[in-house]
N, C-alpha and C positions, 0 to 999 in steps of 0.2 A: 430155162436150161434143161438139158436132157435129164432123165430120171436119176442117173447115177451121180449127178453133181453133188449129192449129199457129202461125198468125200471131201469137197472143197471146204465144207464147214466142219466136218468131223476131224480132219487131219490138218493141223497147222494154222487154224484161225482162232484158237481159243483166246489169245491175248487181245485180238481185235474185238472179239465178242465181249470180253470183260470191260473194255473201254466203253463200248456203246451202252452196255447195261448199267454201268456206273453212273452215266449221265441221267438215267431215269430217276435216280435217287437224290439228285442234287436239289438245292433249294432255290435255284434260279433257272432262267431260260438258258438253253445250251444250243450251240451252233457247231456242227461237225461236218467236215468235208472228207468223203471217202473217194480216193482216186487211184488210178492205175490203168494199165493198158487194156485194150479190148480183150474180152474173154477170160480175164483173170479171176472173176468171181465176185465182183463188187456188189452187184444187185442181189445176188443170192445170199451173200453174207448179211446184208441189211435186212432182207425179208425174213431169213431164218432166225436172226437174232431177236427180232420183234414179233416173231410168230405170225407174220403177215397181217398184223393188226396196226393200222395207222388211222389217225384222225383225218389225214388227207394224204393221198398218194397221186403223183403225176409223173409221166415220162415224156420228155421232149421228143419232138418229131424230127427225124433226120431230113435235111434238105427241104424243110418247109418254110414258107414265108411267115411274116409276123401275124397276118390275119389267121392263117391256118393254125399257128401255135396258140393264139388266144382262144380260138374256137375249141380246140382240144382241151385247153385248160378249163373252160367252162363245162365241158363234158365231165371232166374229173371232179369238179365241184358237185355236179348232179349225182355222180356215183357215190361221192362221200356223204350224200344225204341233204345237201342244200336245196331248198325249194325256190321255185320261180327264178331260175338263173337265165340271165341274158348274156350273150357274148360280150365281154368287156371291150372297150374301144382301145385301151392301151394297158400297159403292164401296171401302172399305178392303180388303175381301176381294178385290175385282176387281183392284185394283192390286197386291196381294200375289201373285196368280196371274200377272199380267203380269211381275212381277219374277222369279218362279220360271222362267217360260218364257225370258226374256232371259238368265238365268244359265246356261242349258244350251247357248247358241249359241257358235259359234266365236269366236276372238279377232277384234278389229277393231271399228270403229265400227258401232253398231247403231242404225239410223234407225227411230224410233217416230213414226208419223204419225197424229194424232188429228184428224179433220176434223169440222167443224160442232160444235166443242167446247161452245158455249153450250147446245145442245139437250140435252146430257147432264145439265145442272144442273136437274133436275126439283125442284119444291118439296119442301123438307125432306129432300133426298137426301144432304146433306153431301158433295156431290161435290167442291167446291173444297178442303175440308179434307183429303180423301183424296188429291187430286192433290198438294197441298202436302206431305203426308207421303211420298208416293211419290218426289217430286223431292228434297226436303231430307233425308229419312231414308234413301233408298236410292241414287238415281241420282247425287247429288253425291259420294257416297263411292266412286264408280267414275270411270273415265276414258273409258269407251267408249259412252256413251249420247248420242244426238242426238235430243232430243224436239222435234218440230215440231207445233205446234197451230195450228188454222186455224178461222176462223169468219166468217160474214157479219154476225152481230150485233155490229157494231163497238162499240156502247156497252157490251155485256157484256164483251167482250175488254178494253176500256179499264178498266172498273171492277174486274173480278175478277182480271185478269192483269197488265196493264201498270201500273195505278195501285194495285194491291193493297197495303194497308198491314199485312197480316198476315204469314203465313209465306212468301208468295210475293213479298214486297216486295223489289224490286231483284234478283230471281232470274233475270229474262230476260237471256240473253246478247245476243240481237238481237231487234229488232222490225221487221217489214216492213209498211208500209202500202201496199198495192197500189192505185195511182191509175188512174183511167180514162186511156185513150189520148189523145194530142193529135191535132190535125188532121194533122200530119205523119205520125204513125204510122198513122192511118186511111187516108191516101193510099197509104202503102206497101202496106197490106192490099188496097185496091181494085186496085192495079196487079198484085199477086201473084195475085189471083183473076180478073184480066182482066174486071173488071166494066164497063169502058168508061165510067167516070164522070169528068166534068169536075170541076174544082175547085169550081165552083158547086154541082154535084150533091153532092159530098162535104161541102161546107159546110152545105147544106140538110139533108142526112142527119144531120150532127152536131147541128144545131139541134133535131132530133127525138130522136135516140138517145143523144146525148152520145158519150163515148168508151168505151162498154161493149162489150167484145169479143163476148160472147154474142149481143147484139142484132145486131151487124154480120154475124154468121155466118148470119143469116136471109136476107140479101140474095141474090137470084138473078140471075145474069148474063143469063139469057134474058128478063128483064123490064125494062121501063123503070123509071126512078127512081120515077115516080108510081105505077106498077103495083105496085112493091115495097111502098111505103107503104100502099097500099090493101089488099094481100094480108095484110100484117102486122097492121094496126090496124082496118080497116073491114069486112073479110069476116066473116061470122058465126062462122067457126072460126079467125079470125086469131090467131096465136100470141101477139100482144101485147095482145089485148083484155082479158085478166084479169091482166096483169102488175102493174098498180098495187097491187092488194090483196096479191098474192103478195110483192111487193117489200117493202112495209112490214111485213108479217107475219113475213117471214124476218129482218128486222133488229131488230125491237123486240118486247119481251115484251107490251106493251100498245099495239098499233099504232094504235088509234083516237085516242088522245091526240095522237100525232104527226101523224096525218092531219088532225085538227082544226086543229093549228097551221099546217101547210103550206097548208091550205085558206084559213085567214085571211090568211096572208102572200100568197097568190096573188091576193088582191083588190086589193093595192096594189103597183103597179110599183116605187115607190121604197122599199118596205119599211116596217116599223113599229118604234117603240120599245116597250119592255116594257109601259108603261102602256096604250098603244094596243092591244096584243095582249090584255091582260087584259080591257080593255073589250069587245073583240070576242068573246072566249071565255067570259067570265064569271069571277067571283071564285073559283069552285071550282078553277080551274086554277093559281091563284097559287102554291101550295105546291110543285107539281111542274114549273113552267114552266122554272126554271133548268136542271134536268137534261135536260128535253126539248130545249131550245134547244142545250145543249152537245152532246147526242147528234146532233142534226141537223147541226150544224156539223162534227163529227168525221166524219160520213158523207158530207159534201160536198153536202148538200141546200140548205143556206143559207150565207150569208156574213154576217159582222158587220163594222161599221165605225163610227168616230166622226168626225163632220165637224169642220171648223175651228171652234174655240172651244166645242165641245160637251163635256159631262162624260161620265163613264162611265155615269151613269144614263140618258143620252140615246143610248146605243149603239143603232144601227139593225140590225135583222134583216131580211135580204132573201132571198127564195126564188130559187135560182139553178140548180136541177136541171133540165136540158133536158127529160127525159122527163116529169117531174111537171108542168111548165108546159104541155107539149103535151097531156097527159091532161086537165088542167083546162079547156083551151080547146076541145077537140074530143070528148072521150070521157066525161067525168064525167056521171053520171046517165043514161047511155045515150042522150045527146042526138043521136047520129048513127047511123043504121041503113041507110046506103046504101053498098053495097060499092064503088062507083066514086066515092065522095065526094071523095077527094083529087085525082084527075085532073081533076075538074070545078071544084075550089075554087081551084086555082093562079091567081094574079093577081086574084082577087076581093078585095073589101075585107076580108073576114074573114081571108084569108091574109095580106094586106099588114099588117094590124094585128098578127097573131101574129109574122110574120117579123121585123118591126122589133124587137120585144122579145126574140125568141129570138137575134137577131144580137148584141144588146147583151150577153146572157148569155155567148155564146161569146167575145166580146171579153174579158170579165172572167176567163174561164177560160184566156186566152192573154196575160196581162199581160206575161210575160217576153218574148214575141215582139213585143209592141207597144213595150216599152222598147228592145229591140234595134233595131227599125226607126227609133226616134227617136234612137238613139245615146246612150242614157242608162243602159245596163245596169249600168255601174259606179257609178252614183250612188244613194245610199240614198234611198228614197222611200216614201211611203204612198199607197195608192189607195183612194178612197172616192167616194161620191156626195154631193150637197149640194142641199138644198131650202130655199128661203126662202118662208115663208107670209106673205102680205100682212097688215098690221095694220089697214088701212082700205081703203075703196073707191078711194082715190087712190094707194094703194101698188101696186107691181108684184110679183107672185109669180114665182119662178124655180125651175126644176128642172134641175140639171146631173147627168147620169147617171154620168159618170166624171171624176174629178179625180186628177191625179198630182201630189202635193205633194212637191217635190224638195228635198234638202238643199243644192243649189247656188242657192237663192233664186229658183227658178222654179216656177210652178204651171202645169201643162198642163190646160186645159179641153178635154175630148175630146167631140166630137159624133159619134155613130155613126149611119150611114145605110145600110140594106140596099137596094140598087137593082138593077134589071135591066141597067143599063148605067152609063156615067159619070154621076155625080150632078151635076146642074146647079143651081148656086146662083142665087137670084133676089135682086133688090134688097130685097124684103120680108124674106126669110130672113136676108140680110146685116145688116139693121137689127136683127132679133131677136137675132142673135148678139152684135152690139155692145152692145145693151142688156143682155143677159144677163151679159156680162163686166163691165159697169159696175156692175150691181146686186151682183155678187159682190165686186168691189173695195170698194164702199161699205159693204156690210153686214158683211163680214168684217174690214174695216180692215187687210187684208193689206199688207205692205210688199214682198212679193215681186213679181217680174215675172210677168205673166199672159200665157200664150201659147196660141193657139187651134190645136187639132189636129182634122182631119177623118179619121175612120176609115170607109171605104166599101168596097163590093164591088170596084169597078173604078176608083176614083180620081175626081177632079173634072174636069168638062168645062171647058176653058179659056174663061173670059170675064172681064169686068171685075171681077165680084164674087169670083172665085176668088183674086184677088191678095191679099186680106186674110187668107188662111189661111196661117199660118206653117209648118205641117208637115202632111204627109199620111201615112196608113197605109192600105194596101189589103189585100184578101183574100189576095193572094199572101204578104204579110208574115206573116200569121197561120199560114201553113204552114211557116214556118222551123223548123229543129230547135231 
């Protein structure tokens, strides 16, 4: 990772570090899986935690066949200090050689780190069964092995390791899902790097990059915010121009299916139910859709929710990944080839349309901060969106982007507005809000109290219409710890 990635370890990863270090002190062998999306800082966390000192370390090769993987594994054994190494014929032999090497080392916990584990599982390689035998047949009979496996292909880790119902079932000692950073953690990074970014700049950057450490490492302090985005995305050699394909390819074995699904979801702001997705994709996707949607949710690309009075069959799937949304809006199909595009686009209608949606997604990623600002952190609640489709021309359709349905018999209807300054309510918009609340009450037949919340960049401008807003949340609230 780039030199500045130390922030990924310094800010926001202390709990994960404690978990890993505690395993060194146990009186038995330990098996931990560290997983999360590409570029989130998994490898860096493990290496920094153990100070780059491993009894054995190996990284799988992307898109390599089984013979190439085994040859590289033998090379890692040589680097680890094993003498007279021959390329193993299969993974059972490879893990036997690893066991032999570890048995020759001094007393004390021996940290074995296998990175990009999913890439080792080539077709017909029987890799998982060999790993199972190594762990169950050898490592667990000792007290001195700490096996740390890591991978960006979250779906593979979940299916083959975390949720494995064979020999590896319930064998994990710990699992660490490394999440993207929050706005607060990204602000700490910006300050540590002396980037000179205002909270608005940090928020707008988050709306594009999300909280992915590797992406934030590309920012240069000698450039303005707009220049940084142009250099990363819109220059011919921009480092982020080809990230979309690389991202999905690194996470999923058959990436095109996943890209097709997020592409379909990207066409509807409010999301889709399963039947709508099948209609958009075609019947051929029906058999694999359940797994694809589950994988995308586990990786943080989509969220799922059920609205008031809806059944499980009416679960909504909504695209929420910041980078993917930005890519679809500005980069898909090579639609922009101007290197100063972003600097000239700010404040234009296309930017305003994107920023409003992107701000909503950031709000959903900071629900805990919103609840804290409302003083309801201790109240059990569900968060979802709600859409009412009119049944006739006389009926009124309504879309509510965020509802907080609380156990204290209150529902917060949250309106999110990204603005350059204090947001000014008008009489027309005030009437729209009142009408929206009334349609929600009528159609859901809720007996709970309904309270209106405005979530904005800088708060509301004081006027007669602002008095009808029960609660406010601002950009600063989203930066809370």
